[in-house]
C-alpha positions in Angstrom: 210.0 47.2 36.8 210.1 50.6 38.5 211.7 51.0 42.0 209.3 50.6 44.9 208.0 53.9 46.4 210.0 54.5 49.6 207.8 54.2 52.7 206.8 57.3 54.7 209.0 57.6 57.8 207.4 58.7 61.0 208.9 61.5 63.1 210.3 59.1 65.8 212.2 57.1 63.2 213.6 60.3 61.5 214.7 61.5 65.0 216.5 58.1 65.5 218.2 58.3 62.1 219.5 61.7 62.9 221.2 60.5 66.1 223.0 57.4 64.7 226.8 57.5 65.1 227.4 53.8 64.4 225.9 51.5 61.7 226.4 47.9 62.9 225.9 45.2 60.3 225.4 41.4 60.3 227.0 39.8 57.3 225.3 36.7 55.9 221.7 37.5 54.9 222.2 41.3 55.5 225.3 42.4 53.6 225.0 39.3 51.4 222.0 37.4 50.1 222.7 34.6 52.5 223.9 32.3 49.8 227.1 30.4 50.3 229.1 29.0 47.4 231.4 26.1 48.1 234.1 25.1 45.7 235.7 21.7 45.1 239.0 22.9 46.7 237.1 23.7 50.0 236.9 27.4 49.4 233.8 29.4 50.2 232.4 32.6 48.6 229.7 35.2 49.1 228.1 37.7 46.7 228.0 41.4 47.8 226.0 44.2 46.2 228.2 47.0 45.0 225.6 49.7 45.9 225.7 48.5 49.5 229.4 49.0 49.5 229.1 52.5 48.0 226.6 53.4 50.8 229.0 52.1 53.5 231.8 54.2 52.1 229.5 57.3 51.8 228.3 57.1 55.5 231.8 56.7 56.7 232.9 59.8 54.7 230.0 61.6 56.4 231.4 60.7 59.8 229.2 57.7 60.7 231.2 54.7 61.8 230.4 51.2 60.5 231.1 47.9 62.1 230.7 44.4 60.9 229.9 41.6 63.4 229.5 38.1 62.1 229.5 34.5 63.2 231.3 33.7 59.9 235.1 33.8 59.7 236.9 33.7 56.4 239.8 35.7 54.9 237.4 36.9 52.1 235.2 38.7 54.7 238.3 40.5 56.1 239.3 41.5 52.6 235.8 42.9 51.9 235.9 44.9 55.2 239.3 46.2 54.4 238.3 47.2 50.9 235.3 49.2 52.4 237.6 50.6 55.1 235.4 49.2 57.9 237.5 49.8 60.9 235.6 47.4 63.2 235.3 43.9 61.6 234.7 41.2 64.1 234.4 37.6 62.8 233.6 34.3 64.5 231.4 36.1 67.0 228.5 34.1 68.5 227.5 36.6 71.2 227.4 40.0 69.4 226.2 42.3 72.1 229.4 42.3 74.2 231.4 43.1 71.1 229.1 45.9 70.1 229.2 47.3 73.7 233.0 47.3 73.5 233.0 49.2 70.2 230.5 51.7 71.7 232.7 52.2 74.7 235.8 52.7 72.5 233.9 55.3 70.5 232.4 57.0 73.6 228.8 56.5 72.4 225.7 54.7 73.8 223.8 51.9 72.3 221.0 54.4 71.6 223.2 55.9 69.0 223.6 52.6 67.1 221.6 51.2 64.2 222.0 47.5 63.8 220.8 45.6 60.7 220.1 41.9 60.7 218.1 39.1 59.1 218.1 36.2 61.6 217.3 35.3 65.2 221.0 35.2 66.4 220.9 39.1 66.3 217.8 39.5 68.5 219.7 40.4 71.6 221.5 43.2 69.8 218.3 44.4 68.0 216.5 44.7 71.4 219.3 46.9 72.8 220.1 49.4 70.1 218.5 52.7 69.3 217.5 51.7 65.8 216.9 48.0 65.1 216.6 47.3 61.4 215.5 44.2 59.6 216.1 43.4 55.9 213.0 42.7 53.8 213.5 38.9 53.9 214.4 38.7 57.6 212.8 36.1 59.9 209.5 37.2 61.3 210.9 37.6 64.9 213.6 39.9 63.6 211.0 42.0 61.8 208.9 42.2 65.0 212.0 43.3 67.0 212.8 46.1 64.4 211.7 49.6 64.1 212.3 49.6 60.4 212.1 46.9 57.8 213.9 47.7 54.5 212.2 47.5 51.1 215.2 45.7 49.7 216.3 42.2 50.6 219.6 41.4 52.2 222.4 41.5 49.7 220.2 43.4 47.3 220.6 47.0 48.4 219.1 46.9 51.9 222.3 48.3 53.5 222.3 51.1 50.9 218.7 51.9 51.7 219.6 52.6 55.3 222.8 54.4 54.4 220.8 56.8 52.2 218.4 57.5 55.0 221.2 58.1 57.4 222.8 60.6 55.0 219.4 62.3 54.2 218.3 62.7 57.8 221.7 63.7 59.1 221.9 66.3 56.3 225.2 64.9 55.1 
């Protein structure tokens, strides 16, 4: 099956992509497919897409910061963030907006310079405040409505890479 033809981006979306200084990511359902695997010993696992990881590393090398803000809290998430050299990894967060505002203050940027990717309604307050709200293809309808861009790829299946590639393309990096 051939790759889907990428959508045409309007001038306003391209302008937003060119201004992004921070890519903020939800984890479950965005950076993963949302599936949780439970083991008999009580352990838990998630599947990550290697192309998403490559995109995260590429945007960071280009000077775009990445943060991970998730309600989940496991040592494996911290290891994934460490492996991808994500400096801002905040786990166990139920109200994500104050955390994102603190990261922006630390970086000296405004929320208008943030792209946030999500799949579910717990991220609506963040999506309504950032410069570029992004929903993954399989996001809840309310999340898609609150977003300026909906990826072609599903969460955990290259959606993060899709946005990373656009950021690199439209920031000429």
